[in-house]
ZATOR-47100 format. One record per atom (N, C-alpha, C): x, y, z; residue in three letters. Coordinates in steps of 0.1 Angstrom, whole numbers, plus 5000, padded with zeros to 4 digits. Last residue first. Layout:
BEGIN
XYZAla;...
***
This chain:
BEGIN
974684751188His;974684851176His;975984911174His;974384451197Thr;975384551200Thr;975484641187Thr;972484211212Ile;972484321203Ile;973484421207Ile;972583861216Ile;973083991221Ile;973084091210Ile;970483581224Phe;971383661215Phe;971583801221Phe;969383261234Lys;969883391238Lys;970683451226Lys;966483081234Leu;967783101227Leu;968283241229Leu;964582881256Pro;964883011251Pro;966283021245Pro;963282581244Lys;964282631253Lys;964682771247Lys;959782561237Val;961182581231Val;962082641242Val;957082431235Gln;957982441246Gln;959382441241Gln;955182631211Phe;955882511215Phe;956782531228Phe;953882871209Glu;953282751203Glu;953882621208Glu;955483071217Gln;954383041226Gln;953582921221Gln;958983061216Ser;957683041209Ser;956583001219Ser;961783281219Thr;960983171223Thr;959783161213Thr;964883431223Ile;963883391213Ile;963183271219Ile;966083711242Tyr;965783561241Tyr;964683541231Tyr;968783941248Tyr;967483901244Tyr;967283751242Tyr;970884191261Ile;970584051260Ile;969084021257Ile;971784501243Gly;971484411255Gly;971284271251Gly;970684801229Asn;971684711231Asn;971384621244Asn;967184821219Ala;968384871225Ala;969484761227Ala;965584791187Leu;965784751201Leu;967184801206Leu;965484871161Ser;964684941170Ser;964884901185Ser;966984691146Ser;967584821149Ser;966784901159Ser;966484431138Met;966384461153Met;966884601156Met;964884261112Asn;965584391116Asn;965384421131Asn;965383931104Glu;964484031111Glu;965384141115Glu;965083651085Glu;965983771087Glu;965083881092Glu;964883301086Ile;964283431091Ile;965383541091Ile;964083011068Tyr;965083111071Tyr;964383241075Tyr;962082861060Leu;962982801070Leu;963982901075Leu;958782991056Ser;960183001053Ser;960982921064Ser;956083081055Asn;956482951049Asn;957982951046Asn;955783251086Lys;955183221073Lys;955683091068Lys;956583381111Val;957483291103Val;956983261089Val;956583691126Ser;955783591118Ser;956683511109Ser;957683781157Ile;958083761143Ile;957183651137Ile;957384051181Thr;956883921176Thr;957183911161Thr;959084201209Lys;958884181194Lys;958284051191Lys;959084191235Val;959484321229Val;959284321214Val;957884061265Ile;957884051250Ile;958084181243Ile;959984031293Gln;958884111286Gln;958984091271Gln;961983931308Gly;960883841303Gly;959783901296Gly;964084091312Leu;963084081323Leu;961883991319Leu;965584081290Asn;966184021301Asn;965184011313Asn;962984041265Asn;964184101270Asn;964584031283Asn;961983831238Thr;961783881251Thr;963083941256Thr;960283761208Ile;961583811214Ile;961283871227Ile;958683481194Thr;958683601202Thr;959983631208Thr;957383351163Leu;958483361173Leu;958283491181Leu;954983151147Thr;955383281154Thr;956483261164Thr;954882891136Lys;954283011129Lys;954683141134Lys;956582591133Ile;956382711141Ile;955882821132Ile;957082321127Gln;956082401120Gln;955682521128Gln;958882131135Thr;958082201145Thr;956882281139Thr;960282051113Leu;959481951120Leu;958482021129Leu;961882251103Pro;960482251098Pro;959682141105Pro;963782451123Asn;963582311120Asn;962082301115Asn;965082761110Leu;964082691118Leu;963982541114Leu;967483001114Lys;967082891106Lys;966182801115Lys;968083361114Leu;967683231121Leu;967383131110Leu;969483671121Lys;969283561111Lys;969183431118Lys;968884001127Leu;968883871134Leu;968583761123Leu;970584301122Val;969784191116Val;969984061123Val;972284471136Asp;970884511133Asp;969984401129Asp;974284301150Asn;974284451150Asn;972784491148Asn;974684021173Ile;974284091161Ile;974384241162Ile;975683721183Ile;975983861186Ile;975683941173Ile;975483471174Asn;974383521182Asn;974583661187Asn;976583431139Ser;976783451153Ser;975483491160Ser;975083221115Gly;976183311119Gly;976183321134Gly;971983171122Val;972783171110Val;973883271112Val;970982981150Phe;971483101144Phe;972183081131Phe;968082761151Gln;969582781151Gln;969882921145Gln;965582591167Ile;965982711162Ile;967482721162Ile;965482321175Thr;964282381169Thr;964682511161Thr;967782051172Ser;967482191176Ser;966282241168Ser;966581721179Val;967381811171Val;966981951175Val;966681421197Thr;966081541195Thr;967081641188Thr;967081101181Thr;967681211189Thr;966981341186Thr;965280811183Phe;965580931176Phe;966081041185Phe;966680501193Glu;965780611196Glu;966180731189Glu;967780291166Glu;967880351179Glu;966880461181Glu;966780011148Ile;966780161148Ile;966780201163Ile;967079771129Ser;967679801142Ser;967879951144Ser;964279641111Leu;965379741113Leu;965779741127Leu;963779321098Ser;963379421109Ser;964579511111Ser;963079231064Gln;963879231076Gln;963379331086Gln;961879251040Asn;961179171050Asn;961979161063Asn;961779581025Thr;962479461030Thr;961679391039Thr;961279790997Gln;960779721008Gln;961579601012Gln;961580130983Phe;961979990984Phe;961379930997Phe;960480390961Glu;960480320974Glu;960880170973Glu;961880660944Leu;961480520943Leu;961480460957Leu;962080960925Thr;961980890937Thr;961480750935Thr;963981230910Val;963181110909Val;963181030922Val;963781590908Pro;964281470914Pro;963381350910Pro;964081790878Leu;963281740890Leu;963881610895Leu;966382050868His;965881910868His;964981890879His;967382290874Asp;966682280861Asp;966282140859Asp;966882400908Ser;967482320898Ser;966682320885Ser;965682590926Phe;966882520930Phe;967582460918Phe;963382700916Asn;964482790920Asn;965782720923Asn;961782480911His;962182570900His;963282650904His;961482380937Leu;962082300927Leu;962582390915Leu;959882590948Ala;961282560954Ala;962082470944Ala;957582570933Glu;958482700932Glu;959882670938Glu;956682330940Arg;957182340926Arg;957982470925Arg;955882380967Ile;956982280964Ile;957482300950Ile;953882570962Phe;955082600971Phe;956182510968Phe;951982440947Ala;952782550941Ala;953982580949Ala;952282080955Ser;951782220956Ser;952582320949Ser;951581780941Tyr;952681870944Tyr;952182010944Tyr;949181630936Asp;950281570944Asp;951381670949Asp;947181760921Pro;946881720935Pro;948081680943Pro;948482040902Gly;947881910903Gly;947781870918Gly;950082250877Ser;949382220889Ser;948782080890Ser;951182350854Cys;951782230860Cys;951182190873Cys;950082580848Asp;949782470839Asp;950282340845Asp;951182760866Ser;949782700870Ser;949482590860Ser;954682700869Ser;953482750862Ser;952282690867Ser;956882580878Asn;956182660888Asn;954982730881Asn;957982450857Ile;957382370867Ile;956582450877Ile;957282600825Ala;958082600837Ala;957282520848Ala;956382390796Gln;956182500806Gln;957182490817Gln;956382170780Asn;957082290775Asn;956882410784Asn;953582050796Tyr;954482030785Tyr;955082160780Tyr;951482080813Cys;952782130817Cys;953882110806Cys;949281970804Gln;949382110801Gln;950782160805Gln;949381720815Val;949781730801Val;949981880797Val;950481650846Asn;949581730839Asn;950081760825Asn;951981520865Ala;951481440854Ala;950381520846Ala;953181670884Asn;951781630887Asn;951181560875Asn;956281660897Asn;955581640884Asn;954181590887Asn;957581650921Gly;957181780916Gly;956381780903Gly;959381380914Phe;958981460925Phe;958781600919Phe;958281120897Val;959081230895Val;958581340905Val;958180790912Lys;957580920910Lys;958681020905Lys;957380460918Tyr;958380550911Tyr;957580680908Tyr;955580290929Ser;956080390938Ser;957080490931Ser;954580070916Asn;953880200914Asn;954380310923Asn;955979840939Glu;955279860927Glu;954480000927Glu;958979890955Val;957479890957Val;956779930944Val;961779680950Phe;961079810948Phe;959579790950Phe;963179480976Lys;962579500963Lys;961979630962Lys;964879260995Ile;964879400991Ile;964379410977Ile;963779021002Glu;964679081011Glu;964979231008Glu;962178930981Pro;961578970993Pro;962479041003Pro;962579020948Asn;963378970959Asn;962679020972Asn;961279130926Thr;960679020933Thr;961378970946Thr;962779330915Ala;961279340913Ala;960579240922Ala;965379280917Met;964779370927Met;963279390925Met;966279130896Asn;965879060908Asn;965179150918Asn;967179330877Glu;965879260875Glu;965379190888Glu;968379630892Ser;968579500886Ser;967279420886Ser;966779950885Thr;967279840894Thr;967579720886Thr;966980310882Met;966780170877Met;967280070886Met;965980630881Ile;966380530891Ile;965980390885Ile;966880910861Phe;966380770863Phe;966780710876Phe;966481180839Asp;966881130852Asp;966081000855Asp;965381270815Phe;966781250815Phe;967281170828Phe;962881320795Arg;963181230806Arg;964681200806Arg;961681640785Asp;962681530784Asp;962681450797Asp;960181870787Asp;959981790775Asp;960981670774Asp;959382180801Phe;959282030804Phe;959081950791Phe;961582450791Gly;960382390797Gly;960482230797Gly;963682600783Gly;962882530772Gly;961682460778Gly;966982590798Thr;965582640797Thr;964882560786Thr;969482480821Ser;968782480808Ser;967482540809Ser;971482700843Gly;970982570838Gly;970182590825Gly;970183010856Gly;971282910855Gly;970582780849Gly;968283200855Phe;968283120867Phe;969483020867Phe;968383340831Gly;968683410843Gly;968683330856Gly;965583260810Asn;966983270813Asn;967183350826Asn;962583060814Leu;963283190813Leu;964783180816Leu;961682810818Thr;961482860805Thr;962182990803Thr;962482510837Arg;962482650835Arg;962282690820Arg;962882240842Thr;961882310851Thr;961682450847Thr;963182050812Ser;963682150821Ser;962582210830Ser;963081730829Gln;963881850825Gln;963181920812Gln;961581510834Thr;962381570845Thr;962981700841Thr;958781290828Met;959681400823Met;960381470835Met;956881110835Val;958281080839Val;959281180833Val;954481210826Asp;954581180840Asp;955981140845Asp;954681240798Ile;954681360806Ile;954981330821Ile;954581060777Tyr;955481030789Tyr;955681150798Tyr;953081160758Asn;952581030764Asn;953481000776Asn;954381380748Thr;953481400759Thr;952881270765Thr;957481400737Asn;956381310736Asn;955481320749Asn;960081510737Asn;958881580730Asn;957681490728Asn;961581200743His;961781340739His;960581400732His;961080930747Trp;960581030757Trp;960581170752Trp;960180640735Ser;960880760730Ser;960280880737Ser;960380410763Gly;959880460750Gly;960780570745Gly;959280280793Ile;960280280783Ile;959680320769Ile;958080270819Gln;957780380809Gln;958880390799Gln;958180150844Asn;957580080833Asn;957180180822Asn;959480240866Ala;958280320862Ala;957580250850Ala;961580070868Pro;960480050878Pro;959280130874Pro;963179920843Asp;962680050846Asp;961480030855Asp;966079710849Ile;964679730845Ile;964279870849Ile;969179570838Phe;968379670845Phe;966979670840Phe;971279290843Asp;970379360834Asp;969479450843Asp;974479180849Ile;973379260855Ile;972579330844Ile;976079050830Thr;975778980843Thr;974579050850Thr;975079040796Asn;975479110808Asn;975179040820Asn;974178930772Asn;974978850781Asn;975678930792Asn;972179050758Asn;973579100755Asn;974579030765Asn;969579010761Asp;970278920752Asp;971678960750Asp;968379210776Ser;968579080783Ser;969378980774Ser;969079540777Asp;968979430768Asp;969379290774Asp;969479760794Ile;968279680795Ile;968179550787Ile;971979870788Leu;971579850802Leu;970479750803Leu;972079900761Glu;973179820767Glu;972779790782Glu;970080080756Gln;969879940752Gln;970879850759Gln;971280310765Phe;970180260773Phe;969880110769Phe;973380330746Ala;973680330760Ala;972580270768Ala;971980350721Pro;972780230724Pro;973080220739Pro;968480450722Glu;969980480722Glu;970780360727Glu;965980370725Thr;966680310714Thr;968180350714Thr;964680530743His;965180400748His;965980330737His;965880870740Thr;964980760736Thr;965580630741Thr;967681040751Tyr;966381100745Tyr;965380990742Tyr;969681060780Val;969180990768Val;967881040764Val;970781150804Asn;970781240792Asn;970381170780Asn;970981040829Phe;971380960818Phe;971581040805Phe;971581100860Asp;971181180849Asp;971781110836Asp;970880820881Gly;971680930875Gly;970881010865Gly;971280500895Ala;970580630896Ala;971480730889Ala;970780170900Leu;971580260891Leu;970780390890Leu;971179920923Val;970380030919Val;971280130911Val;971279570926Val;971979690921Val;970879800918Val;971879290942Asn;970879390942Asn;971479530939Asn;973179000926Ser;973379130933Ser;972179220932Ser;973178750914Asp;971978780923Asp;972178910930Asp;975578720901Thr;974378740893Thr;973178780901Thr;978278910915Pro;977478790915Pro;976178820908Pro;980279120892Phe;979379100904Phe;978778960903Phe;981679170870Thr;982479100880Thr;981579070893Thr;980079320854Asp;980179180850Asp;981079100860Asp;980379580862Leu;979279500868Leu;979379350865Leu;982479660846Tyr;982679650860Tyr;981579560867Tyr;981279650821Ala;982479570823Ala;982679550838Ala;979279840825Val;978879700823Val;980079610826Val;980880080826Leu;980180030838Leu;979779890837Leu;981880080800Asp;982780080811Asp;982080030824Asp;979480110786Glu;980279990784Glu;981279970796Glu;978780370794Val;977980260799Val;978780120797Val;980680510778Met;980680520793Met;979980400799Met;979880450753Glu;981180410757Glu;981280410772Glu;977380570752Phe;977480420751Phe;978780370756Phe;978080840754Arg;977280780764Arg;977380620764Arg;979380860729Leu;980180880742Leu;979380820754Leu;977280810711Ala;978480720711Ala;979280730724Ala;975781040716Gln;975180910719Gln;976380800720Gln;977481230707Asn;977281230721Asn;976581090725Asn;977381170679Glu;978681170686Glu;978481160701Glu;974681200672Thr;975281070672Thr;976581060680Thr;972681420693Gly;973581390682Gly;974281260684Gly;972381610724Ser;971981520714Ser;972981500703Ser;973781630758Ser;973581680744Ser;973181570734Ser;976081480782Ala;974881550778Ala;974881580763Ala;977181170795Lys;977481280786Lys;976181340781Lys;975781080828Leu;976281050814Leu;976481180806Leu;976381030859His;975981140851His;976581120837His;975480810887Cys;976180850875Cys;975680970868Cys;975880570912Val;975380700909Val;976180750897Val;974880260923Ile;975680330914Ile;975080460910Ile;974780050951Ile;974180170945Ile;975180240936Ile;973979750961Asp;974979810954Asp;974479930946Asp;972879630992Ile;972479700980Ile;973679780973Ile;972579341011Phe;973379451005Phe;972679510993Phe;971779191041Val;971279231028Val;971979351023Val;972978921061Pro;973079061057Pro;972479081043Pro;972278721083Asn;971678721069Asn;971778871064Asn;973578751107Thr;973478621101Thr;972978621087Thr;973679031111Ala;974878951114Ala;974778811108Ala;971179131103Ser;972379161095Ser;973579081098Ser;968779121116Glu;969278991110Glu;970579011103Glu;968079371123Leu;968379281133Leu;968979151128Leu;969779591099Ser;968679511104Ser;969079421116Ser;970679801079Asn;970979791094Asn;969779721101Asn;971679691048Ile;970579731056Ile;970879701071Ile;974579831033Lys;973979711040Lys;972779761049Lys;975879941002Met;975179961015Met;974679831020Met;978380050983Arg;977879930988Arg;977279951002Arg;978580270957Tyr;978380270972Tyr;977680140976Tyr;980280400931His;979680280936His;979680280951His;980180630905Asn;980480610919Asn;979680500925Asn;981680680874Phe;980580620881Phe;980980600896Phe;983280980862Asp;983180860871Asp;981780810873Asp;983181080827Arg;982981100842Arg;982980970849Arg;984780980804Phe;984181110805Phe;984081150820Phe;985580720800Ile;986180820792Ile;985780960796Ile;985580610835Ser;985180600821Ser;985880710813Ser;985980430865Thr;986380530856Thr;985780510842Thr;984380390894Val;984480320881Val;984780430871Val;985280370928Ile;985080460916Ile;985280370904Ile;983680280959Ser;984680270949Ser;984280350937Ser;983080210994Gln;982780280981Gln;983980270972Gln;981480001018Asn;982580051011Asn;982180140999Asn;979180011036Glu;980279911037Glu;981579951031Glu;977180201054Leu;978080211042Leu;979180121044Leu;974080101065Ile;975480101068Ile;976280111055Ile;970880231073Phe;971780171063Phe;973280191069Phe;969280331093Lys;968680231085Lys;969780161076Lys;970780521106Ser;969980431115Ser;969380311107Ser;971780671086Ser;972680571092Ser;971980481102Ser;970480761057Asp;970080761071Asp;970780641078Asp;972780921034Tyr;971980811039Tyr;971580821054Tyr;973981041003Tyr;973681061017Tyr;972680951022Tyr;976481030977Ile;975280970983Ile;975181010998Ile;977481190947Leu;977681160961Leu;976381100966Leu;979581310919Asn;978381240925Asn;978581210940Asn;980681630905Gln;980881500912Gln;979481440916Gln;982181840886Leu;980881780886Leu;981081640892Leu;984581950881Asp;983782020891Asp;982381960891Asp;985881800862Asn;986381780876Asn;985581870886Asn;985681820835Gln;984481760843Gln;984781750858Gln;986581990808Asp;986881980823Asp;985681940830Asp;986381780779Ser;986181910786Ser;986481890801Ser;987881560767Ile;986781640760Ile;986581770766Ile;989481400780Asn;990081480770Asn;989081560762Asn;989781270811Asp;988781350803Asp;989581440793Asp;989781000830Asp;990581070820Asp;989681140810Asp;988181030862Ser;988180980848Ser;989081060839Ser;987881130887Thr;989181080884Thr;989281030869Thr;986281380906Asn;986281300894Asn;987681260890Asn;986681360942Leu;986781430929Leu;986781330917Leu;984581250967Glu;985681220959Glu;985581300946Glu;983381231000Phe;983381310988Phe;984681280980Phe;982280941015Thr;983381031014Thr;983281101000Thr;978680951022Ala;979980881018Ala;981080991017Ala;977081091051Ser;977381091037Ser;978581001035Ser;974181071073Glu;975681071070Glu;975881071055Glu;971581141095Tyr;972081141082Tyr;973681141082Tyr;970681151121Asn;971181021117Asn;971781031103Asn;969381401127Pro;970881381130Pro;971481251126Pro;967281551105Asn;967481421112Asn;968981401114Asn;967381811097Leu;966081741097Leu;966181611105Leu;970081871100Phe;969081961107Phe;967681891108Phe;971081691083Gln;971281661097Gln;970381751106Gln;970681821059Leu;969981691062Leu;969981661077Leu;972382041062Ala;970982061060Ala;970181941063Ala;974781911064Ser;974381991075Ser;972882011074Ser;974981801038Leu;974881711049Leu;974381791061Leu;975182041023Ile;973981951021Ile;973881861033Ile;977682121032Thr;976582211033Thr;975282131032Thr;979381921023Glu;979181941038Glu;977982031040Glu;979281960996Ala;978881831002Ala;978581851016Ala;980382210993Gly;978982190990Gly;978382060996Gly;982982151001Ser;982182251008Ser;980682231006Ser;983781980981Ser;983581920994Ser;982782021003Ser;981982060950Asn;983182050959Asn;982782000972Asn;979682030932Asn;980982090928Asn;982182060937Asn;977481790919Leu;977981850932Leu;979481900929Leu;976281660899Glu;976581800897Glu;976881870910Glu;974081430917Cys;975181460907Cys;975181610906Cys;973081230945Val;973081350937Val;974181350927Val;970781060966Met;971781050956Met;971881170947Met;969780960996Phe;969681070988Phe;970981070979Phe;967780741014Ile;968980751005Ile;968780860996Ile;965480831026Asp;966480751034Asp;967780741027Asp;964181161022Pro;964681041017Pro;965580961027Pro;961881361027Arg;962681291037Arg;963281151032Arg;960081531014Tyr;960181391010Tyr;960881301020Tyr;960081781027Asp;958881721022Asp;958981571020Asp;962781831032Asp;961881821043Asp;960581761039Asp;963781841006Leu;964281741015Leu;963281721027Leu;962482080997Val;962281950990Val;962681830999Val;963482271014Val;961982251013Val;961782111007Val;966182261009Glu;965682211022Glu;964182191022Glu;966282370984Leu;966582230985Leu;966082180999Leu;965782630992Tyr;964882560983Tyr;965082410983Tyr;967982701007Gln;966682701013Gln;965682631005Gln;970082710988Leu;969982600998Leu;968582591004Leu;970182940974Arg;969582830968Arg;969282720978Arg;970683230977Asn;970283140988Asn;969583010983Asn;969883350944Pro;970383370958Pro;969883270968Pro;970583210914Val;969483230924Val;970083240938Val;973083200904Ala;972183290898Ala;970983320906Ala;975183040912Asp;974683140922Asp;973683240916Asp;976882750912Glu;975882820905Glu;975082910914Glu;978382630933Leu;978982740925Leu;977982810917Leu;977782410950Pro;977082540952Pro;977582650943Pro;975982270923Phe;975882320936Phe;977282310943Phe;975182220895Asn;976382290899Asn;976282350913Asn;972382080899Leu;972782190891Leu;973982270897Leu;971681840910Ile;971581960919Ile;972182080912Ile;969681580902Asn;970781660896Asn;970681800902Asn;968881330925Tyr;968581470921Tyr;969881530915Tyr;966981060938Phe;968081110930Phe;967781250925Phe;965880890967Met;965781010958Met;967081030951Met;964080640984Phe;965280680976Phe;964880800968Phe;962880511013Lys;962580611003Lys;963880650997Lys;961780191024Phe;962880291023Phe;962480381012Phe;959879991048Asn;959980061035Asn;961080171036Asn;959479671062Glu;959979801063Glu;960179861049Glu;958079421079Gln;957979481066Gln;958379631067Gln;957679291103Ala;958979271096Ala;959079331082Ala;955179351111Gln;956279411119Gln;957579401111Gln;953579201095Leu;953579341093Leu;954779401100Leu;954178951107Gly;954478971092Gly;954479121089Gly;953278981132Asn;954678961130Asn;955078991116Asn;950479001127Phe;951179111133Phe;952679101131Phe;949978741117Ala;949778861109Ala;950478981114Ala;950578591140Phe;951378571127Phe;951178691118Phe;948578691157Ile;949978701160Ile;950878691148Ile;946278611144Ser;946478751146Ser;947978781149Ser;946478341145Leu;946478401132Leu;946778551134Leu;946278311173Met;947478271167Met;947578331153Met;943678411178Leu;944778481184Leu;946078441177Leu;942178221164Val;942078361159Val;943278431165Val;942777991179Leu;943178001165Leu;943178141160Leu;941578061203Cys;943078041202Cys;943578051188Cys;938878071196Ile;939578191201Ile;941078181200Ile;938477801189Lys;938277911178Lys;939078031183Lys;938877681213Lys;939777641202Lys;939677751191Lys;936677781227Lys;938077811232Lys;939077791220Lys;934677651214Met;934677791214Met;936077841217Met;
***
């Protein structure tokens, strides 16, 4: 009997250790539609924050980022959710561009620095836009003796249909393939971007996936949805553009009918236990795989479903004409994660010295529903209903000049002081 008990205990310990060493990472790629210069929709950032708060990516990859100011704005939004977020260095497009001005469309990567270390970054030039290469290392307990690297490439291929644009996309991919041919054959490579391809038969896409072309790195589609995507409802679950049918929001219209956005991986990342993608984890964030959504706006009731609420789809519609794509990865290493640092619950937007309008930003982690305003004597003088917003703008013209405090009766929140001076 004792032997049986010992055996059960040993098996339990082995099973526990196996579970303990299995960690998952969440990747997201998003075409962020000329951020921050595209201003047809006011206060666009609040909608991106809804998306980021819901998914909480460990790696967040973007294209169509305009400038360093926009890069810093997104980093601040991420750090409001988790102070461990960092970004790579923002770099302007360097490719020789004789076609049109592409220097306001950049790529960038953001990452949870408790889980990943940015080893280095480099630029791969092409005829049109840069490919940006970020070499990441898993921040694991084994990293000193057995480091695991992921080479992440973020890209934005030439847009529009027609043979000329197909040829330009192919030429861009050839530049990337030449660069990847210098990599070791067992490299873990993630390629994420807005490919702008209409079908898998396009030369650019075939160059990426064709195992007979003698490339050092061949890519696979973790969604396992290779085909002719354009105007084909058989691929509704991987369609990413367009989220809109009406003009006036910026970006493309026409509704949901194309798969332009991808996260692909090198072939070895299907089976490599040190870092592999999780089967069936590839998702288009906001896409409920509802065939009625074809050619509709993503915030339409025709796009409803169990996975993504109307609130999420409205935020996606207002922020961009593309949907993000997501993919989970798994490692058998143990992460070296420090204790999570507490972040602010409430922040001022601007100064804490106000005239009539109090502007606040809330940390969605707390899910506060009500804020209270107290005077210097501790008396409640105003109650603010938060509803479903991360931003609050409240008129304070009815209150006299003086010092006031913001608190919440739902949480133990350190009072935040502000001053009214009409």
